[in-house]
C-alpha positions in Angstrom: 324.9 88.1 174.3 326.0 91.8 174.3 328.2 91.2 177.3 329.8 88.1 175.7 330.5 90.1 172.5 332.1 92.9 174.6 334.3 90.5 176.6 332.6 91.6 179.8 333.7 88.7 181.9 332.5 90.1 185.3 329.1 90.8 183.9 328.9 87.4 182.1 329.7 85.6 185.4 327.1 87.7 187.3 324.4 86.9 184.7 325.3 83.2 184.8 325.1 83.2 188.6 321.7 84.9 188.3 320.4 82.0 186.0 320.8 83.6 182.6 319.9 81.2 179.8 323.1 80.6 177.8 321.5 78.9 174.9 319.1 81.7 174.0 319.5 83.2 170.5 318.8 86.7 169.4 316.6 87.6 166.4 319.3 86.7 163.9 320.2 83.4 165.5 323.3 84.1 167.4 323.8 82.9 171.0 326.3 84.2 173.6 328.9 81.5 172.8 328.5 82.3 169.1 329.5 85.9 169.8 332.3 84.9 172.1 333.8 82.5 169.4 333.2 84.8 166.5 334.8 87.8 168.2 337.6 85.9 170.0 336.6 86.8 173.5 338.8 84.1 175.0 337.9 84.5 178.7 334.2 84.7 178.1 334.3 81.8 175.7 336.1 79.7 178.4 333.3 80.4 180.9 330.4 79.8 178.4 331.7 76.8 176.6 331.1 74.2 179.4 327.6 75.7 180.0 326.4 76.0 176.4 325.2 73.3 174.0 327.1 74.8 171.1 328.0 78.1 169.4 325.0 79.2 167.4 325.1 81.7 164.5 328.8 81.7 164.1 328.7 82.1 160.3 326.1 85.0 160.6 328.3 86.7 163.2 331.4 86.3 161.0 329.7 87.8 158.0 328.4 90.8 160.0 331.8 91.3 161.7 333.7 90.9 158.4 335.7 87.9 159.6 
């Protein structure tokens, strides 16, 4: 999630290749795709979207990020 939020494409790809669970949510209910969509990390979003069920916690993220 942190890497998705930071637009760290290389690390996100590494984590995915190592079997990272893309649909896991953090304590406040945001998953990696939720962060990628909320923070407009286009490249990471493009990698996560086909692998993730849906963006979770988008509204929470937007509220925190002031978007």
